[in-house]
C-alpha positions in Angstrom: 11.5 24.2 17.2 11.7 26.6 14.1 15.5 26.3 14.1 15.2 22.5 14.0 13.0 22.7 10.9 15.1 25.3 9.2 18.2 23.2 9.8 16.5 20.0 8.5 15.1 21.9 5.4 18.6 23.2 4.6 20.2 19.7 4.6 21.2 18.5 1.1 20.6 14.9 2.1 18.5 13.4 4.8 18.3 10.0 6.5 14.6 9.2 6.6 12.6 6.3 8.0 9.3 5.2 6.5 6.8 3.0 8.3 3.4 1.5 7.4 1.1 -1.3 8.4 -1.0 -2.0 5.3 -4.5 -3.4 4.7 -3.3 -6.9 5.5 -2.9 -5.6 9.1 -0.2 -8.2 9.9 2.8 -6.1 10.9 5.0 -3.1 10.4 7.2 -2.5 7.4 10.2 -0.3 8.1 12.5 1.4 5.5 15.5 3.5 6.3 16.8 5.5 3.4 18.9 8.5 2.2 17.1 11.1 0.2 18.1 14.3 -1.6 16.4 16.5 -4.1 12.7 16.5 -5.0 10.2 15.1 -7.5 11.6 13.3 -10.4 15.0 14.6 -9.6 15.0 12.8 -6.2 18.2 10.8 -5.5 17.6 7.8 -3.2 19.3 4.9 -1.5 17.6 2.3 0.6 19.9 1.5 3.5 17.7 -1.1 5.3 14.3 -2.7 5.1 12.6 -5.3 7.2 9.0 -6.4 7.9 8.1 -7.1 11.5 4.9 -9.2 12.1 2.4 -8.3 14.8 2.1 -10.7 17.6 -1.1 -12.9 17.4 -2.6 -10.9 20.3 -1.9 -7.5 18.7 -3.2 -8.6 15.3 -6.4 -9.8 17.0 -6.7 -6.5 18.8 -6.3 -4.5 15.6 -9.0 -6.6 13.9 -11.4 -6.3 16.8 -10.8 -2.5 16.9 -12.3 -2.2 13.4 -15.6 -2.7 15.0 -14.7 -1.5 18.5 -15.8 1.5 20.6 -14.1 4.9 20.7 -12.1 3.7 23.8 -10.6 0.8 21.9 -9.5 3.1 19.1 -8.0 5.6 21.6 -6.0 2.8 23.3 -4.8 1.2 20.1 -3.6 4.6 18.8 -1.0 4.7 21.6 -0.3 1.0 21.6 0.6 1.1 17.9 2.6 4.3 18.4 4.8 2.3 20.8 4.8 -0.8 18.5 6.0 1.3 15.5 8.6 2.9 17.8 9.9 -0.5 18.9 10.1 -1.8 15.3 12.0 1.3 14.1 14.4 1.0 17.0 15.0 -2.6 16.1 15.6 -1.7 12.5 18.1 0.9 13.5 19.9 -1.6 15.7 19.9 -4.3 13.0 21.2 -1.9 10.4 23.9 -0.4 12.5 22.5 3.1 11.9 22.6 5.2 15.0 19.5 7.1 16.3 21.6 10.3 16.0 21.9 9.8 12.3 18.1 9.8 11.8 16.7 13.1 10.5 13.0 12.4 9.9 10.2 9.8 10.2 7.3 9.3 7.8 4.6 7.1 9.3 1.4 6.1 7.6 0.2 4.2 10.6 -2.6 1.6 10.6 -5.8 2.4 8.7 -8.8 1.7 11.0 -11.4 3.0 8.5 -11.5 4.8 5.2 -14.6 6.3 3.8 -13.8 7.1 0.2 -13.8 10.9 -0.4 -15.3 11.6 3.0 -12.9 10.7 5.8 -10.0 8.5 6.8 -8.6 7.3 10.1 -5.1 6.0 10.7 -3.6 5.3 14.1 -0.1 4.8 15.6 0.4 8.0 17.6 3.1 10.2 16.0 3.9 11.9 19.3 5.1 8.6 20.8 7.7 8.3 18.0 8.7 12.0 18.2 9.3 11.6 21.9 11.2 8.3 21.4 13.5 9.5 18.7 13.7 13.2 19.1 13.1 14.0 15.3 10.2 15.4 13.4 7.5 12.9 12.4 5.2 13.4 9.4 2.0 11.4 9.7 -1.8 11.4 8.8 -1.1 11.8 5.1 -4.6 11.1 3.7 -6.8 13.7 5.3 -5.5 16.8 3.6 -6.3 15.4 0.1 -9.8 14.6 1.3 -10.2 18.1 2.6 -9.2 19.3 -0.8 -12.0 17.3 -2.4 -10.1 14.1 -3.1 -10.4 10.4 -2.1 -7.3 10.4 0.1 -6.0 7.5 -1.9 -4.0 6.2 -3.6 -0.9 8.1 -2.5 1.9 5.7 -3.7 1.7 7.0 -7.3 3.8 10.0 -6.2 6.6 7.5 -5.5 6.0 5.9 -8.9 6.5 9.3 -10.5 9.8 9.8 -8.5 11.1 6.4 -9.6 10.0 6.2 -13.2 8.8 9.7 -14.2 11.8 10.1 -16.6 11.3 6.8 -18.3 7.6 6.3 -19.1 5.7 3.4 -20.6 5.3 1.5 -17.4 2.4 0.1 -15.3 3.4 0.0 -11.6 1.3 -2.7 -9.9 1.2 -3.0 -6.1 -0.3 -6.2 -4.7 -1.0 -5.6 -1.0 -4.3 -6.3 0.7 -5.7 -4.2 -2.1 -4.4 -4.0 -5.7 -3.6 -0.7 -7.2 -1.6 0.5 -10.2 -0.1 3.6 -11.6 0.1 4.2 -15.4 3.2 6.2 -16.4 2.5 7.5 -19.9 4.9 6.5 -22.7 5.9 10.1 -23.5 5.8 13.6 -22.0 5.4 12.4 -18.4 4.1 15.0 -15.9 2.3 14.6 -12.6 -0.8 15.9 -14.3 -1.0 13.0 -16.8 -0.2 10.1 -14.5 -3.3 7.9 -13.8 -3.7 5.5 -10.9 -6.4 3.8 -8.9 -7.3 0.8 -6.7 -8.5 -2.1 -8.9 -10.0 -4.3 -6.2 -8.6 -6.9 -3.8 -5.2 -8.4 -4.2 -4.2 -10.6 -1.2 -7.1 -9.6 1.1 -9.6 -12.3 0.0 -6.9 -14.9 -0.6 -5.6 -14.3 3.0 -9.1 -14.7 4.4 -9.7 -17.9 2.5 -6.3 -19.3 3.5 -7.1 -18.7 7.2 -10.5 -20.3 6.7 -8.9 -23.4 5.1 -6.1 -23.7 7.7 -8.3 -22.7 10.7 -6.1 -19.6 11.2 -2.9 -21.6 11.3 -1.7 -19.9 8.1 -2.1 -16.2 7.4 -1.4 -16.3 3.7 -1.1 -18.7 0.8 2.7 -19.1 0.8 4.1 -19.4 -2.8 0.5 -19.9 -4.0 0.6 -23.5 -3.0 -3.2 -23.7 -2.3 -4.1 -21.7 -5.4 -2.1 -24.3 -7.4 -3.9 -27.1 -5.8 -7.4 -25.7 -6.4 -9.4 -25.2 -9.6 -10.8 -21.9 -10.9 -14.5 -21.7 -10.8 -15.7 -19.6 -13.8 -19.1 -19.0 -12.3 -17.5 -17.6 -9.2 -15.2 -15.5 -11.3 -18.2 -14.0 -13.1 -19.9 -13.3 -9.8 -16.8 -11.6 -8.4 -16.2 -9.5 -11.5 -19.8 -8.3 -11.4 -19.1 -6.5 -8.1 -19.9 -2.8 -8.9 -16.5 -1.5 -7.7 -14.6 -3.5 -10.3 -16.2 -1.7 -13.3 -16.6 1.7 -11.5 -14.8 4.6 -13.2 -11.7 6.2 -11.7 -10.7 8.1 -9.7 -11.6 5.5 -7.1 -10.1 3.7 -4.1 -11.3 0.8 -1.9 -10.3 -1.3 1.1 -11.5 -3.6 3.8 -14.8 -1.8 3.8 -15.6 -3.3 0.4 -13.6 -6.6 0.4 -13.1 -7.5 4.0 -14.6 -10.1 6.4 -18.2 -9.2 5.8 -17.9 -9.6 2.0 -15.9 -12.8 2.4 -18.6 -14.4 4.7 -21.3 -13.5 2.2 -19.3 -15.3 -0.6 -19.0 -18.4 1.6 -22.7 -18.6 1.7 -23.3 -17.5 -1.9 -20.8 -20.1 -3.2 -21.8 -22.9 -0.7 -18.2 -23.5 0.3 -18.0 -26.5 2.6 -15.5 -29.2 1.7 -11.7 -28.9 1.6 -11.8 -28.9 -2.2 -14.3 -26.1 -2.2 -11.9 -24.1 0.0 -9.0 -24.8 -2.3 -11.1 -23.8 -5.3 -12.1 -20.6 -3.6 -8.4 -19.7 -3.1 -7.6 -20.5 -6.7 -10.6 -18.4 -7.9 -9.7 -15.4 -5.7 -6.1 -15.6 -7.0 -7.3 -15.5 -10.6 -9.8 -12.7 -9.7 -6.9 -10.6 -8.4 -5.2 -10.7 -11.8 -8.4 -10.4 -13.9 -9.7 -7.4 -12.0 -6.3 -5.7 -12.5 -6.3 -6.4 -16.3 -10.0 -5.4 -16.6 -9.4 -2.1 -15.0 -6.4 -1.4 -17.3 -8.3 -2.2 -20.5 -11.6 -0.6 -19.5 -10.5 3.0 -19.2 -7.9 3.6 -22.0 -6.4 7.0 -22.7 -3.9 8.2 -25.2 -0.4 7.5 -24.0 -1.3 4.4 -22.0 0.9 2.2 -24.2 3.1 0.3 -21.7 6.3 -1.6 -22.3 6.3 -3.5 -19.0 4.4 -4.2 -15.8 6.4 -3.8 -12.6 5.0 -5.7 -9.6 5.5 -5.0 -5.9 3.9 -5.9 -2.6 3.3 -9.2 -0.9 1.5 -10.6 -4.0 4.7 -10.4 -6.0 5.8 -13.4 -4.0 2.9 -15.5 -5.2 4.0 -17.2 -8.5 0.4 -18.1 -9.3 -0.7 -14.5 -9.4 2.3 -13.7 -11.5 1.5 -16.5 -13.9 -2.0 -15.2 -14.4 -0.7 -11.6 -14.9 1.8 -12.9 -17.5 -1.0 -14.6 -19.4 -3.2 -11.6 -19.4 -0.5 -9.0 -20.1 1.1 -11.3 -22.7 2.1 -8.5 -25.0 4.5 -6.9 -22.5 7.1 -8.1 -19.9 6.1 -8.6 -16.3 8.9 -7.7 -13.9 9.5 -7.4 -10.2 10.4 -4.1 -8.6 13.3 -6.0 -7.0 14.9 -5.7 -10.4 15.1 -1.9 -9.8 16.7 -2.1 -6.4 13.6 -2.1 -4.2 12.4 -5.1 -2.3 8.8 -6.0 -3.2 7.5 -5.6 0.3 9.4 -2.3 0.9 7.7 0.0 -1.6 4.9 1.3 0.5 7.1 2.1 3.5 9.6 3.8 1.1 6.7 5.8 -0.3 6.0 7.4 3.0 9.6 8.2 3.6 9.6 10.0 0.3 6.3 11.8 1.1 7.8 12.9 4.5 10.9 14.2 2.8 8.8 16.2 0.3 6.8 17.7 3.2 10.0 19.1 4.6 10.9 20.4 1.2 7.5 22.1 0.9 6.4 20.1 -2.1 2.7 19.2 -2.7 2.5 15.4 -3.2 -1.1 14.5 -4.0 -2.0 14.0 -7.6 -5.4 15.4 -8.4 -5.8 13.3 -11.6 -5.4 10.3 -9.3 -7.3 11.2 -6.1 -9.9 13.6 -7.6 -8.8 16.5 -5.5 -9.5 20.0 -6.6 -5.8 21.1 -6.3 -2.4 20.0 -5.3 -1.7 20.1 -1.5 1.0 19.1 0.9 0.2 15.8 2.5 0.9 15.0 6.2 0.9 16.6 9.6 4.1 17.6 11.5 4.8 16.4 15.0 8.0 17.8 16.6 
């Protein structure tokens, strides 16, 4: 076992898989990449990426487990371990990359519950993947940061540092279920002066409203078609922007616990949503709210060096032209680009991040950022299964 780790640590280049199921809880994203070096000197090449949706039955089971018994969580942990393994095996087959070429797996798993600064639980048993592929698996990335006094999130800013730490003047915006951004200062970039936090919901409320409108026939607002059909309700926007999290000071992180089904149902009652037009207006309003909450968080907590030259968008929300239009309007003084322009598919970034974090674990590099998570010190993130 020790010999295996010594050999892996001594390799100048590693083939690493990164896997995640995000807050949208709709499938598994898989990246296979080559990595060498460490930190801002990391050299990278993405060899393959694909996103594999959960079956309707599995998606239902994941959602039900959020409020399930301990037995449900226990069973889902192994079921998702097998699901993640199957999807990685499929990605290897589709890419033509042999299992014997794989050096390491970084798996975020599926978040079941996250209590900001207190505890966090992700499932998708790493032992199942280690047994299937015969390589080390790094998983459970959030809990060490929490043990060190942090929030356990966000963690993707370390990747933003790897990708853009030598350039500066960028705001890296990820629009998954939750929106979060990383501010790379315009000069003298170090890990210590990077700032990042969750700004509020991105696709989470839009997805719930789309499923409500379509009676669950559609899981998301494809190309923003419903947002374009609806009208923004300014009273609703004001109500949404008054939610305490939006104006809360960073460091901070959020998730389904704040902006999930329970909150959505309360809004349906508060806004008296009944007709089809009401539902379309709700989607349009949620879409605008995503952009406004991002912009509000950026402008509310300025620091020296925050001057940005461009906003770079990733995540599923990057595929929604209505969100992008709102962002371009709000960030009118700078250009808004897609991370695809830099060689990374919009949906691939989070999976790629956990491949990078796993690679840094093997290199012995701490990867939390205390200025982002609120931790007392820098620590190595993840647990090793071999």
